[in-house]
C-alpha positions in Angstrom: 146.0 -146.9 333.4 144.7 -145.7 330.0 145.3 -149.0 328.4 143.5 -150.8 331.2 140.5 -148.6 330.8 140.5 -149.3 327.0 140.4 -153.0 327.7 137.7 -152.7 330.4 135.5 -150.8 328.1 135.6 -153.6 325.5 133.4 -156.3 327.3 133.7 -158.7 324.3 137.5 -158.7 324.6 137.3 -159.2 328.4 135.0 -162.2 328.0 137.2 -163.7 325.3 140.3 -163.5 327.5 138.3 -164.9 330.4 137.2 -167.9 328.3 140.8 -168.7 327.2 142.1 -168.5 330.8 139.4 -170.9 331.9 140.1 -173.4 329.1 140.2 -177.0 330.4 142.9 -178.0 327.9 144.8 -176.9 324.8 142.3 -178.5 322.5 139.5 -176.3 323.9 141.6 -173.2 323.7 142.5 -173.9 320.1 138.8 -174.5 319.3 137.8 -171.3 320.9 140.5 -169.3 319.1 139.6 -170.8 315.7 135.9 -169.8 316.3 136.9 -166.3 317.2 139.2 -165.9 314.2 136.4 -167.1 311.9 134.1 -164.5 313.6 136.6 -161.7 313.2 137.2 -162.6 309.5 133.4 -162.3 308.9 133.2 -159.0 310.8 136.1 -157.5 308.7 134.1 -158.1 305.6 131.5 -155.6 306.8 132.5 -152.2 305.3 130.3 -150.4 307.9 132.6 -151.3 310.9 133.4 -148.2 313.0 136.7 -147.4 314.6 135.6 -148.9 318.0 134.7 -152.2 316.5 137.9 -152.4 314.5 139.9 -151.6 317.6 138.1 -154.4 319.6 138.8 -157.0 316.9 142.4 -155.9 316.4 142.9 -156.2 320.2 141.6 -159.8 320.0 144.0 -160.6 317.2 146.9 -159.1 319.3 146.0 -161.3 322.3 145.8 -164.4 320.1 149.2 -163.5 318.6 150.8 -163.1 322.1 149.6 -166.7 322.9 151.7 -168.0 320.0 149.2 -168.4 317.3 150.0 -167.0 313.8 148.0 -164.1 312.5 147.7 -163.6 308.7 145.0 -161.0 308.4 143.9 -157.8 310.1 146.8 -155.8 308.9 144.8 -153.4 306.7 142.4 -152.7 309.5 145.3 -151.9 311.8 146.6 -149.5 309.2 143.2 -147.8 309.0 143.3 -147.3 312.8 146.6 -145.4 312.3 144.6 -142.7 310.5 142.0 -142.4 313.3 141.8 -139.1 315.2 141.1 -140.9 318.5 144.2 -141.6 320.5 142.9 -145.0 321.8 142.3 -146.3 318.3 145.6 -145.0 316.9 147.4 -146.5 319.9 146.0 -150.0 319.1 146.9 -149.6 315.5 150.5 -148.7 316.3 150.6 -151.6 318.8 149.5 -154.1 316.2 152.0 -152.7 313.6 154.9 -152.7 316.0 154.2 -156.2 317.4 153.2 -158.2 314.3 155.1 -156.5 311.5 158.9 -156.5 311.1 161.3 -154.4 309.0 161.3 -156.9 306.2 157.6 -157.1 305.9 156.3 -155.5 302.6 153.3 -154.1 304.5 155.6 -151.7 306.4 155.7 -149.5 303.3 151.9 -149.0 303.7 152.4 -147.3 307.1 155.2 -144.8 306.2 152.8 -142.1 305.2 150.7 -142.5 308.3 153.8 -142.4 310.5 155.1 -139.4 308.7 151.8 -137.6 309.2 151.9 -138.3 313.0 155.5 -137.2 313.2 154.6 -133.9 311.7 151.6 -133.5 314.1 151.5 -130.8 316.8 150.3 -133.4 319.3 153.1 -134.8 321.3 151.2 -138.1 322.0 151.0 -138.7 318.3 154.7 -137.9 317.9 155.5 -140.5 320.6 153.4 -143.3 319.1 155.1 -142.8 315.7 158.5 -142.6 317.2 157.9 -145.8 319.2 156.9 -147.6 315.9 160.0 -146.3 314.1 162.3 -147.4 316.9 160.8 -150.9 316.7 160.4 -151.7 313.0 162.4 -148.9 311.3 163.8 -150.1 308.0 166.0 -148.8 305.3 163.0 -147.5 303.4 161.8 -145.7 306.5 165.2 -144.2 307.0 165.1 -142.6 303.6 161.6 -141.3 304.1 161.5 -140.3 307.7 165.0 -139.4 308.9 164.6 -135.7 308.1 161.3 -135.4 310.0 162.7 -137.3 313.0 165.7 -135.0 313.0 163.5 -132.0 313.0 161.8 -133.2 316.1 165.1 -133.9 317.7 166.5 -130.4 317.1 163.4 -128.4 317.6 163.5 -126.1 320.6 159.7 -126.2 321.0 159.6 -130.0 321.2 159.1 -131.4 324.7 162.2 -133.2 326.2 160.5 -136.6 326.4 159.7 -136.4 322.6 163.3 -135.3 321.8 164.6 -138.3 323.8 162.4 -140.7 321.8 163.4 -138.9 318.5 167.1 -139.5 319.3 166.6 -143.2 319.8 164.4 -143.4 316.7 167.1 -141.7 314.6 169.6 -144.2 316.0 167.5 -147.0 314.7 167.2 -145.4 311.3 171.0 -144.7 311.2 171.7 -148.4 312.0 169.5 -149.4 309.1 171.0 -147.0 306.6 174.0 -144.9 307.5 173.7 -143.0 304.3 171.1 -140.7 306.0 173.9 -139.0 307.8 174.9 -135.7 306.2 177.9 -133.7 307.3 175.7 -130.7 308.0 173.9 -132.8 310.6 177.0 -133.0 312.8 176.7 -129.7 314.7 173.0 -130.0 315.4 173.4 -133.5 316.7 176.3 -132.5 318.9 174.2 -129.8 320.5 172.1 -132.5 322.1 174.8 -132.8 324.8 174.0 -129.2 325.8 170.4 -130.0 326.6 169.3 -129.3 330.2 167.3 -132.6 330.4 169.6 -135.5 331.3 167.3 -138.0 329.6 167.8 -136.2 326.3 171.6 -136.1 326.9 171.6 -139.8 327.7 169.8 -140.7 324.5 172.0 -138.3 322.6 175.1 -140.0 323.9 174.0 -143.3 322.4 173.3 -141.6 319.0 176.6 -139.7 318.8 178.6 -142.7 320.0 177.1 -144.9 317.2 177.6 -142.3 314.5 181.1 -141.5 315.6 182.1 -145.2 315.3 182.6 -144.7 311.6 183.7 -141.1 311.6 185.0 -139.9 314.9 186.7 -136.8 313.6 183.3 -135.4 312.4 182.0 -135.4 316.0 185.1 -134.0 317.7 183.2 -131.0 318.9 181.2 -133.2 321.2 184.3 -134.0 323.3 184.3 -130.7 325.2 180.6 -130.8 326.4 181.0 -134.5 327.2 183.9 -133.7 329.6 182.0 -130.8 331.1 178.9 -132.9 331.8 181.0 -135.7 333.3 182.8 -133.3 335.5 179.6 -131.7 336.7 178.0 -135.0 337.4 180.8 -136.8 339.2 182.9 -134.1 340.8 180.3 -131.3 341.5 177.3 -133.7 341.9 175.2 -131.4 339.7 172.3 -133.8 339.0 168.5 -133.5 339.4 167.1 -135.6 342.2 165.1 -137.9 339.9 168.4 -139.1 338.3 170.1 -139.9 341.6 170.5 -143.7 342.0 171.7 -144.9 345.4 173.4 -141.6 346.1 175.2 -141.8 342.7 174.4 -139.0 340.1 173.1 -140.7 337.0 175.6 -143.6 336.8 174.2 -144.8 333.4 174.9 -141.4 331.9 178.4 -141.4 333.4 179.1 -144.7 331.8 177.8 -143.6 328.4 179.9 -140.4 328.5 183.0 -142.4 329.4 182.3 -144.7 326.5 181.8 -141.7 324.2 185.2 -140.2 325.2 186.9 -143.4 324.1 185.5 -143.0 320.6 186.1 -139.3 320.0 189.6 -137.9 319.2 191.0 -136.0 322.2 191.8 -132.3 321.5 195.1 -130.8 322.4 193.7 -128.7 325.3 195.6 -129.0 328.6 192.8 -127.4 330.6 190.3 -129.8 329.3 192.6 -132.8 329.7 193.3 -131.7 333.3 189.5 -131.5 334.0 189.1 -135.0 332.7 192.0 -136.4 334.7 190.6 -134.8 337.8 187.3 -136.5 337.1 188.9 -139.9 336.7 190.9 -139.5 339.9 187.7 -138.6 341.7 186.1 -141.8 340.4 189.1 -144.0 341.6 189.1 -142.3 345.0 185.4 -142.2 345.8 183.7 -144.8 343.7 185.9 -147.7 344.9 184.7 -147.6 348.5 183.1 -150.8 349.5 179.4 -150.7 350.3 177.0 -153.2 351.6 174.2 -152.4 349.1 174.5 -154.6 346.0 172.7 -152.2 343.7 174.9 -149.3 344.7 178.0 -151.5 344.4 177.1 -152.5 340.9 176.5 -148.9 339.8 179.8 -147.8 341.3 181.8 -150.5 339.6 180.1 -149.9 336.3 181.5 -146.3 336.4 184.9 -147.5 337.7 185.5 -150.1 335.1 184.4 -147.8 332.3 186.8 -145.2 333.7 189.5 -147.9 333.6 188.8 -148.4 329.9 189.1 -144.7 329.3 192.4 -144.5 331.0 193.6 -147.5 328.9 192.4 -145.7 325.8 194.2 -142.5 326.8 197.4 -144.2 327.9 199.1 -140.9 328.7 199.0 -140.4 332.5 201.2 -142.8 334.5 199.5 -141.8 337.7 196.1 -142.8 336.3 197.5 -146.0 335.0 198.8 -146.8 338.4 195.3 -146.2 339.8 194.0 -148.6 337.3 196.5 -151.3 338.3 195.5 -150.8 342.0 191.8 -150.9 341.3 191.9 -153.9 339.1 194.2 -155.8 341.5 191.9 -155.2 344.4 188.9 -156.3 342.3 190.6 -159.6 341.5 189.9 -160.7 345.1 186.4 -159.3 345.4 183.8 -161.6 346.8 181.5 -161.1 343.9 182.2 -163.2 340.8 181.0 -160.5 338.4 183.7 -158.1 339.7 186.4 -160.7 339.3 185.2 -161.3 335.7 185.2 -157.7 334.7 188.6 -157.1 336.4 190.2 -159.9 334.4 188.6 -158.6 331.2 189.9 -155.1 331.9 193.3 -156.4 332.7 193.4 -158.2 329.4 192.6 -155.0 327.6 195.3 -153.2 329.6 197.8 -155.9 328.9 197.1 -155.7 325.2 197.5 -151.9 325.1 200.6 -151.1 327.2 204.2 -152.0 326.3 205.3 -152.8 329.9 203.0 -155.3 331.7 205.2 -155.4 334.8 202.5 -153.9 337.1 200.0 -156.6 335.9 202.5 -159.4 336.4 202.6 -158.5 340.1 199.2 -160.1 340.3 200.2 -163.2 338.4 199.8 -165.5 341.5 196.2 -164.3 341.9 195.5 -164.7 338.2 197.0 -168.2 338.2 194.8 -169.0 341.2 191.8 -167.8 339.2 192.4 -170.7 336.9 191.0 -173.0 339.6 187.9 -170.9 340.3 184.7 -172.8 340.5 183.1 -170.5 337.9 184.1 -171.6 334.4 183.8 -168.0 333.0 186.4 -166.8 335.5 188.7 -169.7 334.4 188.3 -168.7 330.8 189.0 -165.0 331.4 192.1 -165.9 333.5 193.3 -168.1 330.7 192.9 -165.3 328.2 194.8 -162.9 330.4 197.6 -165.4 331.1 197.9 -166.0 327.3 198.5 -162.2 326.8 201.0 -161.9 329.7 203.1 -165.0 328.9 206.5 -164.5 327.3 209.8 -166.2 327.2 210.6 -165.4 330.8 207.4 -166.8 332.2 206.4 -169.5 329.7 207.8 -172.4 331.7 206.0 -171.9 335.0 202.9 -170.7 333.2 202.7 -173.8 331.1 203.4 -176.0 334.2 200.4 -174.4 335.9 198.2 -174.8 332.7 199.1 -178.5 332.7 197.8 -178.8 336.2 194.5 -177.2 335.1 194.4 -179.4 332.0 194.4 -182.6 334.0 191.3 -181.4 336.0 189.6 -179.1 333.5 186.0 -179.6 332.2 185.7 -181.0 328.7 184.4 -177.7 327.5 187.6 -176.0 328.5 190.2 -178.6 327.5 190.2 -177.9 323.8 190.7 -174.2 324.3 193.3 -174.8 326.9 195.3 -177.3 324.8 195.3 -174.8 321.8 196.6 -172.0 324.0 199.3 -174.2 325.5 200.4 -175.2 322.1 200.6 -171.6 320.8 202.4 -170.4 323.9 204.9 -173.1 323.6 205.5 -172.3 320.0 205.7 -168.5 320.4 207.7 -168.3 323.6 209.9 -171.4 323.6 213.6 -170.7 324.3 214.9 -174.3 324.0 214.0 -176.7 321.3 214.1 -179.7 323.6 211.7 -178.0 326.1 209.3 -177.3 323.2 209.1 -180.9 322.0 208.8 -182.4 325.5 206.1 -179.9 326.3 204.1 -180.7 323.2 204.4 -184.4 323.7 203.1 -184.0 327.3 200.3 -181.8 326.0 199.1 -184.4 323.5 199.5 -187.1 326.2 197.3 -185.2 328.7 194.7 -183.7 326.3 194.4 -186.8 324.0 191.2 -186.5 322.0 190.3 -183.1 323.5 193.3 -181.6 321.6 192.3 -180.5 318.1 193.8 -182.3 315.2 195.9 -179.2 314.4 198.0 -179.7 317.6 199.7 -182.9 316.7 199.9 -182.1 313.0 201.6 -178.8 313.9 204.2 -180.7 316.0 205.0 -182.9 313.0 205.4 -179.8 310.8 207.7 -178.0 313.2 209.9 -181.1 313.9 210.1 -181.6 310.1 211.3 -178.1 309.6 213.9 -178.0 312.3 216.9 -180.3 312.3 217.9 -179.5 315.9 214.7 -181.0 317.4 214.4 -184.1 315.2 216.6 -186.3 317.4 215.0 -185.3 320.7 211.6 -185.6 319.1 212.4 -189.2 318.0 213.7 -190.0 321.4 210.6 -188.7 323.2 208.3 -190.4 320.7 210.0 -193.8 321.4 209.9 -193.2 325.2 206.1 -192.6 325.1 205.5 -195.6 322.9 207.4 -197.8 325.4 204.8 -196.9 328.0 202.2 -199.5 328.6 199.5 -196.9 327.9 199.7 -194.4 325.0 196.6 -192.4 324.1 195.6 -192.6 320.5 196.4 -189.0 319.5 199.9 -189.4 321.0 200.3 -192.7 319.3 199.6 -191.0 315.9 202.2 -188.3 316.6 204.9 -190.8 317.8 204.4 -193.1 314.9 204.6 -190.3 312.4 207.8 -188.9 314.0 209.5 -192.3 314.2 208.6 -193.1 310.6 210.3 -189.9 309.4 213.1 -189.5 311.9 213.6 -192.8 313.7 216.7 -193.5 311.6 218.5 -190.6 313.3 218.6 -192.4 316.7 218.9 -196.0 315.3 222.7 -196.1 315.9 222.2 -196.3 319.7 221.5 -199.9 320.8 218.9 -198.6 323.3 217.0 -196.9 320.5 217.8 -199.1 317.5 215.3 -199.7 314.7 214.3 -203.1 316.2 213.6 -201.4 319.5 211.4 -198.8 317.8 209.6 -201.5 315.9 208.9 -203.4 319.2 207.5 -200.2 320.7 205.1 -199.6 317.8 204.0 -203.2 317.7 203.0 -203.1 321.3 200.3 -200.5 320.5 199.1 -201.1 317.0 196.7 -203.9 318.0 194.8 -201.8 320.5 194.5 -198.5 318.7 191.7 -197.2 316.3 191.9 -197.8 312.6 193.0 -194.2 311.9 196.0 -194.7 314.1 196.7 -198.1 312.7 197.0 -196.5 309.2 199.8 -194.2 310.5 201.6 -197.1 312.1 201.5 -199.0 308.8 202.9 -195.9 307.0 205.8 -195.8 309.5 206.4 -199.5 309.0 206.7 -198.9 305.2 209.3 -196.1 305.9 211.2 -198.6 308.0 211.2 -201.1 305.1 212.9 -198.4 303.0 215.5 -197.3 305.5 216.0 -200.6 307.4 215.7 -203.5 304.8 216.8 -206.0 307.4 213.5 -205.5 309.2 211.4 -206.5 306.3 210.9 -210.1 307.5 209.2 -208.7 310.7 207.2 -206.0 308.9 205.8 -208.0 305.9 203.7 -210.3 308.1 202.1 -207.3 309.7 201.1 -205.9 306.2 199.8 -209.4 305.4 197.7 -209.5 308.5 196.1 -206.2 308.0 195.5 -206.8 304.2 192.4 -208.7 305.3 191.2 -206.2 307.9 187.5 -205.4 308.0 188.2 -201.7 307.6 188.3 -201.1 303.8 190.8 -198.2 303.9 193.1 -200.1 306.3 192.9 -203.2 304.1 193.8 -201.3 300.9 196.6 -199.5 302.6 198.1 -202.7 304.0 197.8 -204.5 300.7 199.5 -201.8 298.7 202.3 -201.5 301.2 202.8 -205.3 301.1 203.2 -205.1 297.3 205.6 -202.2 297.5 207.8 -203.8 300.3 207.8 -207.2 298.6 209.1 -206.0 295.3 212.8 -206.9 294.9 213.3 -203.7 293.0 213.3 -201.0 295.7 213.2 -198.0 293.3 209.5 -197.4 293.6 209.6 -198.1 297.4 212.3 -195.5 297.8 210.4 -193.0 295.7 207.2 -193.5 297.8 209.1 -193.2 301.0 210.9 -190.0 300.1 211.0 -187.2 302.7 207.9 -185.0 303.3 207.5 -182.3 300.6 207.8 -178.6 301.1 204.7 -177.1 302.7 203.2 -173.9 301.5 203.7 -170.9 303.7 200.4 -170.1 305.3 199.0 -169.2 308.6 199.0 -171.8 311.3 195.6 -173.3 312.0 196.4 -173.1 315.7 196.8 -169.4 315.5 193.5 -169.1 313.8 191.8 -171.2 316.5 193.2 -168.8 319.2 191.9 -166.2 316.9 193.1 -163.1 315.1 189.6 -161.8 315.7 189.2 -163.6 319.0 187.3 -161.2 321.2 188.7 -162.8 324.3 192.3 -161.8 323.7 192.1 -158.9 321.2 192.0 -155.2 322.2 188.7 -153.6 322.7 187.3 -151.6 319.8 188.3 -148.4 321.7 191.9 -149.6 322.0 192.0 -150.5 318.3 190.6 -147.1 317.4 193.2 -145.3 319.5 196.0 -147.4 318.0 194.8 -146.5 314.5 196.0 -142.9 315.3 199.3 -144.1 316.6 202.5 -145.1 314.8 202.9 -148.9 314.5 206.2 -150.4 315.6 207.7 -153.2 313.7 208.9 -155.1 316.7 208.6 -158.8 316.4 209.2 -161.4 319.0 212.2 -163.7 318.4 211.7 -167.4 317.8 213.9 -170.3 318.8 213.0 -172.0 315.5 214.6 -169.4 313.2 217.1 -170.1 310.5 219.1 -167.3 308.7 216.5 -164.7 309.3 213.6 -166.8 308.0 211.1 -167.8 310.6 210.2 -171.4 310.3 207.6 -171.6 313.0 206.3 -168.6 314.7 204.3 -166.5 312.3 202.5 -169.1 310.3 202.3 -172.8 309.3 205.8 -172.3 308.0 206.1 -175.8 306.9 209.1 -175.3 304.7 211.7 -177.8 303.6 212.1 -180.9 305.7 215.8 -181.5 306.6 217.6 -184.0 304.5 218.6 -187.3 306.1 222.0 -186.3 304.7 222.1 -183.0 306.4 224.0 -180.0 305.1 225.8 -177.9 307.6 224.4 -174.3 307.4 226.7 -171.3 307.6 225.5 -167.9 308.5 227.4 -165.1 306.8 226.7 -161.4 307.2 227.2 -159.3 304.0 226.4 -155.6 304.1 223.2 -154.7 302.3 223.7 -152.3 299.4 227.4 -153.2 298.7 228.4 -153.7 295.1 229.1 -157.4 295.7 226.0 -158.0 297.9 223.9 -159.9 295.4 226.7 -162.0 294.0 228.1 -162.9 297.4 224.7 -163.8 298.7 224.0 -165.9 295.6 227.4 -167.7 295.9 226.6 -168.5 299.5 223.2 -169.9 298.7 224.4 -172.2 295.9 227.4 -173.5 297.9 226.7 -174.2 301.5 223.1 -173.5 302.5 219.6 -173.7 301.1 218.2 -170.9 303.3 219.2 -167.3 303.6 219.0 -163.8 302.1 218.9 -163.6 298.3 218.8 -159.9 297.9 218.7 -156.8 300.1 218.7 -153.0 299.7 217.2 -150.1 301.6 213.7 -150.9 300.4 213.4 -154.6 299.8 214.7 -157.7 301.4 214.3 -161.1 299.7 214.8 -164.2 301.8 214.7 -167.7 300.3 214.1 -171.2 301.7 214.6 -174.1 299.4 214.3 -177.8 299.4 215.6 -180.1 296.6 214.4 -183.7 296.2 216.1 -184.4 292.8 215.0 -184.1 290.2 212.4 -181.7 291.8 212.9 -178.7 293.9 210.9 -175.9 295.6 211.7 -172.4 296.8 209.8 -170.1 299.0 210.7 -166.4 298.5 209.8 -164.0 301.3 209.6 -160.3 300.4 210.0 -157.9 303.2 209.1 -154.2 302.7 211.6 -152.4 304.8 209.9 -149.0 304.4 206.8 -147.6 306.1 205.0 -147.0 302.7 203.4 -149.6 300.5 205.1 -151.3 297.6 202.3 -151.3 295.0 201.9 -153.2 291.7 204.3 -155.8 293.1 204.9 -158.6 290.6 207.5 -161.3 290.1 207.9 -163.4 287.0 210.3 -166.0 285.7 212.3 -164.6 282.8 212.0 -166.6 279.6 214.7 -169.3 279.9 216.4 -170.6 276.8 217.1 -174.1 278.1 214.3 -176.7 277.8 216.1 -178.8 280.4 214.9 -176.9 283.5 211.2 -176.1 284.1 210.5 -173.4 286.6 207.0 -172.3 287.6 205.7 -169.7 290.0 202.9 -171.6 291.8 201.6 -168.8 294.0 201.5 -165.0 293.5 202.2 -162.3 296.1 198.9 -160.5 295.9 199.9 -157.1 294.3 200.7 -154.9 297.3 203.1 -155.2 300.2 202.2 -152.8 302.9 204.8 -151.0 305.1 206.9 -153.3 307.3 204.9 -156.3 306.0 205.9 -159.4 304.1 204.6 -161.5 301.2 205.6 -164.9 300.1 205.8 -166.8 296.8 206.3 -170.4 296.0 208.4 -171.5 293.1 208.7 -175.1 291.9 211.4 -176.5 289.5 212.1 -179.7 287.7 215.4 -180.6 286.0 215.0 -182.9 283.0 218.7 -182.9 281.8 221.9 -181.1 282.3 221.7 -177.3 282.3 224.3 -174.6 282.9 222.5 -171.3 283.6 220.4 -170.4 286.6 216.9 -169.0 285.9 216.2 -165.4 286.8 213.2 -163.8 288.5 212.2 -160.4 287.4 210.7 -158.3 290.3 208.8 -155.1 289.5 207.1 -152.7 291.9 206.4 -149.1 292.6 207.8 -147.3 295.6 207.2 -143.7 294.5 208.9 -144.6 291.2 208.8 -147.8 289.2 211.6 -150.3 290.1 212.9 -153.5 288.6 215.3 -156.1 289.9 216.5 -159.1 287.9 217.8 -161.7 290.4 219.3 -165.1 289.8 217.6 -167.9 291.6 219.9 -170.3 293.5 219.1 -173.2 291.2 222.2 -174.8 289.9 223.1 -178.3 288.7 224.7 -179.3 291.9 221.3 -178.8 293.7 220.2 -182.0 292.0 223.1 -184.1 293.4 222.6 -186.6 296.2 225.5 -188.3 298.1 226.4 -191.8 297.1 228.0 -193.9 299.8 231.2 -195.5 298.7 233.8 -197.1 300.9 237.2 -195.3 300.8 238.9 -198.6 300.0 236.8 -199.0 296.8 237.4 -195.4 295.7 240.6 -196.0 293.8 239.0 -198.9 291.9 236.0 -196.8 290.8 238.3 -194.0 289.7 240.4 -196.4 287.6 237.3 -197.7 285.8 236.3 -194.2 284.8 239.9 -193.3 283.7 239.9 -196.3 281.4 237.0 -194.9 279.4 238.4 -191.4 279.4 235.9 -189.9 281.8 238.5 -188.3 284.1 238.8 -184.5 284.2 241.3 -182.4 286.1 241.3 -178.6 286.8 243.0 -176.2 289.2 240.9 -173.3 290.7 242.5 -170.3 292.5 240.1 -169.0 295.1 241.4 -165.4 294.9 244.4 -163.2 294.8 246.0 -162.7 298.1 243.9 -165.2 299.9 246.1 -167.2 302.3 243.5 -169.9 302.8 240.0 -170.8 303.8 239.1 -172.6 306.9 239.1 -176.4 306.3 235.6 -176.8 307.8 234.2 -174.1 305.5 235.6 -176.0 302.5 234.1 -179.1 304.0 230.7 -177.4 304.2 231.0 -176.3 300.6 231.7 -179.8 299.4 228.6 -181.1 301.3 226.6 -178.1 300.0 227.3 -179.1 296.5 225.7 -182.5 297.1 228.8 -184.6 297.5 229.0 -187.4 300.0 232.4 -187.5 301.7 234.0 -190.9 301.6 237.2 -189.9 303.3 239.2 -186.8 304.4 242.9 -186.6 305.1 244.8 -183.6 306.3 248.5 -183.1 305.6 251.0 -180.4 306.3 250.3 -178.5 303.0 247.1 -180.0 301.7 243.8 -181.5 302.7 242.3 -184.2 300.5 238.7 -185.2 300.1 237.4 -188.3 298.4 233.7 -187.7 297.4 231.0 -189.4 295.5 227.5 -188.6 294.4 224.6 -189.2 292.0 223.3 -186.5 289.6 219.5 -187.3 289.5 217.7 -185.7 286.6 214.4 -186.7 284.9 216.1 -188.1 281.8 219.3 -189.4 283.3 221.2 -190.4 286.4 225.0 -190.1 286.5 227.2 -191.4 289.3 230.2 -189.1 289.9 233.3 -189.2 292.1 235.6 -186.4 293.1 239.1 -186.1 294.5 239.6 -182.7 295.9 243.0 -181.4 297.0 243.0 -178.2 298.9 246.3 -176.4 299.1 246.9 -174.0 302.0 249.2 -171.8 299.8 249.3 -170.9 296.2 250.7 -173.5 293.9 
């Protein structure tokens, strides 16, 4: 009313507003405004203007600003109005400053002194104007200059409640701009706000304390007791002034703020206080969940109920209250209002992320799955997030089946997120390798271009790293390519898999190399250029592995060497030159298996999000967990080899399996035994490339290695088995005397390995010539005391051997040739005293592990004989070797 009287008393302002409202068009309005701005500029040049005239012209500028026109003058006149002793003039000055200036404006520094003066005034109306301004444009500079004055207003017993309420909110603004204004001695005085008799002051104080306690909850622990008392009095006793009753509910907004505050503050060990809080929460679940016809009352009730659920989740200590939460949320899932369903799904996601046993939530899985088909896309998203949290190995198959149904009908906006979650669920929870690969193939088939690039790339990486799924992957890839319709993304995936692993199924007439080539040729002409490029790469691999198919493949390269697409043309021409060269050395080198990928986090997991708000715990749950011990439990993974996870935790794209596969043997050797390191080392150099290199009570070192002679790569995984951090962690290659083996650490560990955490390091090696000693890695760290380990790396000469196929009937002839030039060597090795004999298959694995190709094996009564051949491939030399091994079952 006062503001309206101010405007009515300024007839020039009223006429100006009337003229603008009666404008015929925007051109007339702009002309009238420009004329008025010119008039105001001229008036401001008059130094004899009184306060009333300045107020009138500043009001006109404000009105012009609200119409969307820029104002670049009048600021100093508005600042002058702040110093007026008339309330109406001061009010317009503050209105101008609050509306037109912002915290980054340099002119805000000019008003700090005026604001401070009004904050110190004995007139409450001046205090309120200044507090409004601070709450709107408060900056870091204002925080430093005004925070103390604002706090004095807040804590003064003579200040009126409505001023204290504004002071609390103004201080909140200043704290958000500069948290350094908080001093430890302020804590008690701020916490006493909760003991104020005015609920408006308590409500504002809750917001202030909650924000400050976010960064230092322990400092505000004394606020817990009064917060519980107020909440109990409000909800259970109904002790609330009439003006704060909202649809028969005592101050529901204050109840919500108190429930939020209790999730931030650390709970004291006070049984009586905890019982009072539990009684309050039970009362909420019993009396606030009653259905009512009034929408406003229902919204207020549910706001309190859902915040009470969050508090129970945060406490996670009373099973009866948790049971009430399950019941309440389950009932809300079928509520007629979409908002209640949404909040219920969100609360269930928080609950599922915080409790160890989600059995009670899983009871509602049919309803949650049904929510995937809700007409509201926000409900579908929340249901998808919750299902992602609940899914595990026991439910992954039916859940993925249901998600596939949704994928076929989902909106384009949801398909990408849905395809990523299906891919991650399949990777995390798969129990069978064949199910995983068939699921991912179907996913790429259904999602096609809506699936991110990372999905099909991830499938290739996992197939490459796991021998047990390479054959079914190649079979499925061929099956999809034999369909008349194959989406472009799936075609890329299938071509890539067949190019790398098609040879594994080529022995079957139904999946021979020619059949695979026919399937690829049926799609290459109709797919985009990017897919054609991958098909051409697969053809080149076929030229290397299946030379008899070159007459069919070379014309394809010839055809695309004149393609309009420059990249495709260049690729086809280069491939044509490689495949046409009679010397296949370069072709075989180019077509070698995929290299070892660096261990890093999967892009798919990043897309689901480590910081993804839709699936992560709420801030309250995270804060509670920060006070709780962290378990080191980790989900098992079907793609796991010798304790080294090749899929689940990251883009663990480690060594691709060799086309000449080595049988892997898992051997358990007690950690800490005297022969531990040597035994583990012997195992790693003989029959496997993956396993444990070293282990004691503090540190476990696992290794994954891949050798593509004359090159090799190792990934060392360091596991801190203790709860404390291993600081100053460093690993270096010891100076190595031989110049024939080059070993380089290509990635460091980072310096610190925290408790129950891991770090990884990549090591590359290159063998130039024959060497005899393995390089050593020196590992130093501090775990209370400095420690050092010198460990031999499993890099020996035989790692650079590759099998050489020789027919058994030609073996004797080759042996004779070498004997003639005195290149035959014989030796007898005793395995160990008292050893009756090793298993024949174990010896067989050792032979393969040393890189020999087995030409023939014959078993007799006393002996078993192997005829083996191989090539030692080094940078400076390549030597063909043959071996005749006689293994005696008894000592000789």
